[in-house]
TORBANU-149020 format. One record per atom (N, C-alpha, C, O): residue in one letter; z, x, y. Coordinates in steps of 0.2 Angstrom, whole numbers, plus 5000, padded with zeros to 4 digits. Atoms other than C-alpha are relative to their C-alpha. Layout:
AZXY;...
//
This chain:
M499649945000;M487657626065;M500649985004;M500649955009;T499450014996;T489457616070;T500150045006;T500050105005;V499949964994;V489857666087;V500750035000;V501249994999;F499349975000;F491357786089;F500150015008;F499850045011;R499849994993;R492257776105;R500650045001;R501050054996;S499449964999;S493557896113;S500150005007;S499649995011;G499849994993;G494457926129;G500750005002;G501150004997;F499349994998;F496057946139;F500249935004;F499849915008;V499850064997;V497057796145;V500750015002;V501250034999;A499349994997;A498557816157;A500449935000;A500149885001;V499550065000;V500057696155;V500550025006;V500950065006;V499649984994;V500857686172;V500549945001;V500349884999;G499550064998;G502357576179;G500650035003;G500750095004;R499449984997;R503957586188;R500550034995;R500450014989;P499649985006;P505457666179;P500349954996;P500449894999;N499650045005;N506257586164;N499649934999;N499949884997;V500450065002;V504857456161;V499850004992;V499549954990;G500249995007;G504557526143;G499350034999;G499050024993;K500649975001;K503057636145;K500050054994;K499550044990;S499949955006;S503657766132;S500049964994;S499749984989;T500050055006;T504057626120;T499349984998;T499249974992;L500750025001;L502357556122;L499550054997;L499250034993;V500549955003;V501457716119;V500250024993;V499750024989;N499849995007;N502457746104;N499849954995;N499549964989;T500250065004;T502057576097;T499250004999;T499049994994;M500850005001;M500157596101;M499850054996;M499350054992;V500249945004;V500057766093;V500249994993;V499950014988;G499850015007;G501057706078;G500650054997;G500850044992;T499549955002;T502357846078;T500350025006;T500150015012;K499649974994;K503657926090;K499750065002;K499650114999;V500349944997;V502758046102;V500350015006;V500250075009;T499649994994;T503858026117;T500749975000;T500849924996;I499450025001;I505658006119;I500249935004;I499849925009;T499950064997;T506457836125;T500850005001;T501250034997;S499350014999;S508157786132;S500049945005;S499649935009;P499950064996;P508857636142;P500150035008;P500149995012;R499949974994;R509057756157;R499350015004;R498850025001;P500649994996;P507757756171;P499850075001;P500250125000;N500349944999;N506557906173;N500250054994;N500350114995;T499949965006;T506857966155;T499450055000;T499450114998;T500749965001;T504958026155;T500050045007;T499950015012;R500049964994;R504858176168;R499350035001;R499150065006;S500749975000;S503058236164;S499549964995;S499849924991;Q500550035004;Q501458176156;Q500150024993;Q500150084991;V499949995007;V501558156137;V499449964997;V499349904998;R500650035003;R499958126127;R500149984993;R500450024989;G500050035007;G499958016111;G499349984998;G499049955001;V500650015003;V498458006100;V499949954995;V500249964990;L500150055005;L497857856091;L499450014997;L498850015000;N500649995004;N496657896077;N499849944996;N500249924992;R500350065004;R495557756070;R499350034997;R499050084999;A500649995003;A493957756060;A499449995005;A498950035005;D500550024995;D493057686075;D500150035007;D499750025012;A499849984993;A493957766090;A500650064999;A501050064994;Q499449954999;Q495157906096;Q500249985007;Q499850005012;V499750024994;V496257846110;V500650055002;V501050054998;V499449964998;V497357966120;V500349975005;V500149965011;F499550034995;F498757876128;F500450055004;F500750095001;V499649954996;V499557966143;V500649965002;V500649925007;D499450034998;D501357916145;D500250045007;D500150105007;T499949974994;T501857946163;T500749995003;T501049945001;P499450014996;P503457966174;P500049935004;P499449915006;G500050074996;G503957796182;G499950025008;G500350065010;L500149994993;L503357786200;L500649975004;L500849915002;H499450024996;H504857766212;H500050045006;H499650085008;R499849964993;R505557816229;R500450064998;R501050054997;P499749945002;P505957996226;P500650025005;P500650015011;R499549974996;R507658066231;R500250074999;R500750105001;S499949935002;S507458236225;S499350035000;S498850004999;A500649965001;A506158376224;A499749984993;A499149984992;L500250025007;L506058326205;L499749945000;L499149934997;G500350075000;G505758146209;G499350005003;G498849975001;E500749994997;E504258196221;E499550034995;E498950014995;R500549975005;R503458306207;R499949954994;R499349954992;M500250055005;M503658156195;M499549955002;M499149934998;N500550044997;N502758046206;N499350035000;N498849994999;V500749975000;V501358166208;V499750014993;V499150004992;S500250005007;S501258186189;S499749934998;S499249934995;A500250075002;A501157996187;A499349985004;A498849965000;T500650024996;T499757976201;T499450044998;T498950024998;S500649955002;S498758126196;S499749984993;S499250004991;S500250025007;S498658046178;S499449955001;S499049944996;L500550054999;L497457916185;L499350035002;L498850005001;E500649974997;E496158036191;E499550014995;E498950004996;D500549985005;D495358086175;D500149964993;D500049994988;V500050045006;V495557946163;V499549945000;V499249935005;D500550055001;D494457806156;D500249935002;D499849895003;A499750064999;A495657666158;A500750015002;A501050065001;V499350004998;V497357626166;V500349934998;V500049884999;V499650065002;V498657506159;V500650005005;V501050055004;A499450014996;A499857446172;A500549964997;A500449904995;L499450045004;L501557396164;L500549975005;L500750015009;V499550034996;V502657276172;V500549964995;V500449954990;D499450035004;D504357196166;D500149935001;D500249905007;A500050084999;A504357006163;A500749985001;A500849925003;T499350024999;T506257006164;T500250015007;T500850005009;A499849994994;A506257066182;A499549985005;A498949985004;A500550034995;A505457006198;A499650065002;A499750125002;V500549954998;V503957096205;V500350035007;V500449995011;G499749974994;G504657226217;G499650055003;G499050065001;P500449944997;P504057376228;P499850054995;P499250074996;G500249955005;G503957486213;G499449974996;G498950014995;D500650035003;D502757366204;D499450005005;D498950015003;R500550004995;R501757346220;R499750075001;R499150085001;M500349935000;M501557536221;M499650014994;M499050044995;V500449995006;V500957536203;V499449975000;V498849994998;L500650045000;L499757396205;L499550035005;L498950035004;A500449974995;A499057476221;A499650064997;A499050074998;A500349935002;A498757646213;A499549984994;A499050014994;A500550015006;A497957566197;A499449965003;A498849985000;A500650044997;A496857446207;A499550055004;A498950045004;T500449954996;T496257596218;T499650044995;T499050054996;R500449965005;R495757686202;R499549964997;R498949984996;V500550045003;V494857536195;V499449995005;V498849995003;R500550014995;R493857516212;R499650065000;R499050065000;G500449945000;G493357696211;G499650014994;G499050034994;R500450005006;R492857686193;R499449955001;R498849974998;A500650055000;A491757526197;A499550035005;A498950025003;R500649974996;R490857626211;R499750054996;R499050064997;S500349945004;S490557776199;S499549974995;S499049994994;T500450035005;T489857656186;T499449975003;T498849985001;A500650034996;A488757566199;A499550065002;A498950055001;L500449954998;L488057736205;L499650034994;L499150054994;A500349975006;A487757796187;A499449954998;A498949974995;A500550045002;A486757636184;A499450005004;A498950005001;T500650004996;T485657646199;T499650074999;T499050075001;S500449935001;S485257836195;S499750004993;S499450054991;G500350005007;G484757786177;G500450044995;G500250054989;E499649975005;E486257876168;E500249954995;E500349894996;D499750045006;D486857816151;D500749995001;D501150035001;G499350025000;G488457726154;G500249974994;G500449914994;A499850035007;A488957706136;A500749975001;A501149995005;G499350035000;G490457586134;G499949945005;G499349935008;D500050064996;D490857426144;D499950025008;D500250075010;T500249984993;T490157436162;T500449965005;T500249965011;R499650044996;R491457316169;R500750025001;R501149994997;P499349985000;P493057406174;P500449945002;P500249905006;A499550054998;A494557296175;A500750035000;A500850084998;L499349984999;L496357316180;L500449974994;L500449904993;L499650035006;L497357296163;L500750005002;L501050055003;V499350014999;V499057226166;V500449984994;V500249934991;A499650025005;A500257226152;A500749985002;A501150015006;V499450034998;V501757116155;V500550014994;V500449974989;N499649985005;N503157186144;N500749964999;N500949935004;K499450035002;K504757126136;K500049925000;K500549885002;V500150075000;V504056946133;V500549974994;V500649914994;D499650025005;D505256946118;D500749985003;D501149945000;R499350014997;R506756936130;R499949955006;R500449935009;A500150044995;A505956826143;A499749934997;A499349934993;G500350065002;G505556636141;G499349995002;G499050035006;R500750014998;R503756566142;R499949995007;R499550015010;D500150024993;D504056496159;D500150065004;D499750075009;A499949944997;A504656666165;A499450045000;A499250085005;V500649965001;V503156756158;V499449975005;V499150015008;L500550034996;L501956626166;L500150015008;L499750035012;A499949994993;A502856646183;A499950075002;A499650095007;H500149934998;H502756836182;H499250015000;H499050055005;L500749995000;L500856826178;L499749975007;L499350015010;A500250034994;A500656716193;A500250055006;A499850065011;A499849964995;A501656836204;A499550065001;A499450095006;V500449945000;V500656986199;V499349985002;V498950025006;S500750024998;S498956886201;S500050005008;S499550025011;E499950004993;E499556856219;E500050065003;E499750085009;E500049934997;E499957036222;E499350035000;E499150065005;V500749975000;V498257096216;V499549975005;V499150005008;A500550034995;A497356966227;A500250025007;A499750035011;S499849974993;S498357026242;S499750075001;S499550095006;L500349935000;L497757206237;L499350005001;L499050045005;D500750014999;D495957146236;D499849985007;D499450015010;E500150024993;E496057066253;E500150065005;E499750065009;A499949954996;A496757216261;A499550064999;A499350095004;A500549955001;A495457326253;A499349985002;A498950035003;G500750034999;G493957216256;G499650014994;G499850044989;G500550005006;G492457206245;G500249954994;G500649914995;P499950055006;P492357116228;P500750014997;P501050064997;P499449995003;P493957076220;P500050044993;P499550044990;V500049965006;V494557186205;V500249954994;V500749914995;P499950045006;P494457096188;P500750024997;P500850084997;V499449995003;V496157076180;V500049974993;V499849924992;E499950025007;E496557066161;E500750004999;E501050065000;F499350005001;F498257016157;F500250004992;F499849974988;F499850005007;F499157056140;F500849995000;F501150045001;P499250005001;P500956986137;P500150044994;P499850024988;V499849965006;V501757106125;V500750015000;V501150005004;S499349985001;S503357166118;S499950074997;S499750084991;A500149935002;A503357356116;A500550014994;A500450054990;T499449995005;T504957346105;T499849964993;T499850004988;T500150035007;T504357216092;T499250014998;T499149994993;G500750005001;G502457246094;G499649945001;G499049945000;A500450064999;A501957076098;A499550015006;A499750035011;G500550004995;G500357066108;G499750075001;G499250085004;V500349934999;V500057256107;V499350014996;V498950044999;P500649995003;P498657246094;P499449985005;P498950015005;A500550034996;A497657136106;A499850055006;A499350065008;L500149954995;L497957266120;L499650064998;L499150085002;V500449945002;V497357406110;V499349994998;V498950035000;E500750025002;E495757316104;E499650005006;E499150025007;F500350014994;F495357276122;F499950075003;F499350095006;V500149944998;V495657456127;V499450044997;V499050075000;V500549975003;V494557526114;V499349975002;V498850015002;S500650034999;S493157406118;S499750035007;S499150025009;R500249984993;R493157476136;R499950085000;R499750105006;L500149925000;L493057666131;L499350014999;L498949984995;P500749985001;P491357756131;P499950034993;P500450054990;E500149965006;E490557826116;E500250075001;E500050105006;G499949934999;G491158006113;G500350034994;G500449994989;P499849965006;P491858136101;P500849994999;P501149965004;R499350005000;R493658156095;R500250065004;R499950125003;Y499849944996;Y494558266107;Y500650044997;Y500750104998;Y499549975004;Y495958306095;Y499850004992;Y499549954990;P500150005007;P495958346076;P500349934998;P500749905001;E499950075002;E496058176066;E500849994999;E501049945000;G499350015002;G497858206060;G500550025006;G501150015005;M499649984994;M498558256077;M500249945004;M499849905006;V499850064996;V499658126086;V500250025007;V500449975011;T499849984993;T500158226101;T499950075001;T499850114997;D500249934999;D499758386110;D500750045003;D500650095006;V499349974998;V501658416115;V500250064996;V500250064990;A499849945004;A502158596111;A500749984996;A501149944999;E499450015004;E503558606098;E500650015004;E501149975003;A499449984996;A504858686110;A500149955005;A500749935006;F499950064995;F504558546123;F500349944996;F500749914999;W499850065003;W504758416110;W500750004998;W501149964998;V499349995002;V506358486103;V500549995006;V501049965006;A499650004994;A507058506121;A500149925002;A500649905004;D499950074999;D506658326124;D500449964996;D500749914998;L499650035005;L507458266108;L500750015002;L501149965001;V499349994998;V509058346114;V500249965006;V500749935006;R499850044994;R508958266131;R500049934998;R500549895001;E500050075002;E508558096123;E500749984997;E501049934999;E499450025003;E510158106112;E500650015005;E501149975005;L499550004995;L511158156127;L500049945004;L500649925006;L500050064996;L510558016137;L500349944997;L500649895001;H499750065004;H511257896124;H500750015000;H501149964998;R499349985000;R512957976126;R500450015006;R501050015006;V499649984994;V513358016144;V500049945005;V499749895004;A499950054995;A513957916159;A499449995004;A498950045005;D500650024996;D512757836171;D499850065005;D499250065007;E500149954995;E512957976184;E499750074998;E499450115002;L500249945003;L512358116172;L499350014999;L499050064999;P500749995003;P510558076166;P499650045005;P499250095002;H500549964996;H509658146181;H500250075001;H499850115003;S499749934999;S510758306182;S499950044994;S500050104994;I500149965006;I510258356164;I499350024999;I498849985000;A500649975002;A508858466160;A500150044993;A500650074992;C500049965006;C508458546143;C499450044999;C498850025001;R500649955001;R507358696138;R500250044994;R500850064993;V499949955006;V507158796122;V499950075003;V499450095006;T500149934998;T507458976126;T499950054995;T499750114996;E500249955006;E507259056109;E499849964994;E500049904993;W500350035006;W506259006094;W499850054995;W499250084995;E500149955005;E506359116079;E500149964993;E500749964991;W499950055005;W506158986065;W500350034994;W500150094991;P499750074998;P507258916058;P500549995005;P500849945006;R499550004995;R508358966072;R499749985007;R499250015009;I500250034994;I508158866088;I500550005005;I501149975004;R499550004995;R509158896104;R499849965006;R499249975009;C500150054994;C509158756117;C500550005005;C501150005004;E499550004994;E509958766134;E500049945003;E499549915005;I499950064996;I510658616143;I500250025007;I500850055007;L499849994994;L510758626161;L500349945004;L500149885003;V499650054996;V511958526172;V500050035007;V500050095008;E499949984993;E512258536191;E500750025002;E500850055008;R499349984998;R514158546192;R500450024994;R500350004989;D499549985005;D515558616183;D500349954996;D500449954990;S499750065003;S516358446180;S499549974995;S499849944990;Q500550045005;Q514758386171;Q500050044993;Q499850024988;K500049965006;K514858536159;K500449984994;K500349974989;G499650025004;G516358476151;G499949934997;G500049924991;I500350075003;I515658296149;I499550014995;I499549974990;V500549995005;V514158356140;V500250034994;V500050024988;I499749975006;I515158466128;I500449954996;I500449954990;G499550045003;G516458336125;G500650034997;G500650094997;R499449975002;R518158356119;R500050034993;R499750014988;G500049965006;G518258496106;G499250014998;G499150024992;G500749995001;G516358506107;G499749944996;G499149944993;S500250065004;S516158326100;S499349975002;S498949954997;V500650024998;V514658276110;V499450044998;V498950024995;L500549965002;L513658426107;L499950004992;L499350014990;K500050005007;K514058416088;K499649944998;K499149944994;E500450065001;E513358236088;E499350005002;E498949984998;V500749994998;V511858276098;V499650054995;V499150044993;G500349965004;G511458426087;G499849974993;G499349984990;T500150035006;T511658326071;T499449955000;T499049954996;A500550055000;A510558186077;A499350035001;A498850014998;V500749974999;V509158306083;V499850034993;V499250034992;R500249965007;R509158406066;R499749954995;R499349974991;R500350055005;R508858246057;R499349985001;R498949964997;Q500750014998;Q507158236066;Q499650065000;Q499050065002;L500449935001;L506658416063;L499950014992;L500249984988;P500149985007;P505958496047;P500750024997;P501150055000;E499449975003;E507258536034;E500150075001;E499750115000;G499949935000;G508158696036;G500150035008;G500350085009;A499949984994;A508158696055;A500750025002;A501149985001;Y499349984998;Y509658786063;Y499949995008;Y499650045011;L500150014993;L509858716081;L500750025004;L501250005002;E499449984995;E511058806094;E499949975006;E499449975010;L500050044994;L511558706109;L500550045005;L501050055003;F499549974995;F512258796125;F499949965007;F499449935008;V500050044993;V512758716142;V500150055005;V500550095005;R500049954994;R512458806158;R500049965007;R499649915007;V500150034994;V512758756176;V499550035004;V499550095005;E500549984996;E511258766187;E500049965007;E499749905007;K499950044995;K511758706204;K499449975004;K499050015005;R500550044996;R510658576213;R499350024997;R498850035001;W500749995003;W509158616201;W499549955002;W498949975002;Q500550064998;Q508358446205;Q499750015007;Q499149995008;Q500350004993;Q508158496223;Q499750075002;Q499450085007;R500249944999;R507658676221;R499350024997;R499250014991;E500749995002;E505758716220;E500050064995;E499650064990;D500049945005;D506158886211;D500249984993;D500050004988;A499850035006;A507158796198;A499549964996;A499449964990;L500550045003;L505858666195;L499450044997;L499250024992;D500549965003;D504558796193;D500250034994;D499850034989;R499849975006;R505558886180;R500149964994;R500049974989;L499950055005;L505858726171;L499449974998;L499449934993;G500650025002;G504058686170;G499849935003;G499449905000;F500150074997;F504058526181;F499450015005;F499249965008;
//
């Protein structure tokens, strides 16, 4: 009899290491927006991989970082809370950059989760509970962007991460955390199938949590707002990405009204563009990704210091 496995897998990492691209590649379709800007992902996004033998719910998370705003603090909470109720964690690091404080924060959080899961598994075994699935929790480290890093650089990165995990083990005491490394390219897909197969092998037996044809649980309005923000991120200057927020305020199909928030009057003109050129480009690009007949209206409004204001963050759903 074929065993069907299912579970939730968090993908964590510092900003701009390629978490969203990796989730899209593993699911096989676009379920979360991407851009070269750090902190593009601001909340958890679930992408569902459906197979004959498994259903894997990958949780894309905001990048762990040193927050400089109330929004940043909430993003960190969202990322770390994703580790609490998942069956496995993939810590993603960038092969083209040195292991830094952000990576150490990610590895420490993931290793702590693995240790907790190992203790839970041991308790279940001693109590006689059925621990379906592999009973050897491991820290899964995916080293991304190997298509841009040479072999020597990848090997050096693997060694640096191994040393970091060893130092975490020493500080924590107890048995060392087993580590499984997966050199991957989220962009080209190299190495990704091996990572997915290993993840599936570590999941417990279980049911489908989502209908078989479903690839994400993201609400349509949230998805459209994120598509608008994604297209804006590809067109605005470096100082603007963190100041932009988008939300759908009206949805009467086929008419969709999306509001774009900025923090200063000077930013409003940049987002609109000369003669409305930027908004026109963004609207055209987003409509290409929506069902035929969609009518998208974009409006820009100034919401001063929204990143720092708890009331604004609550209203925007962060």
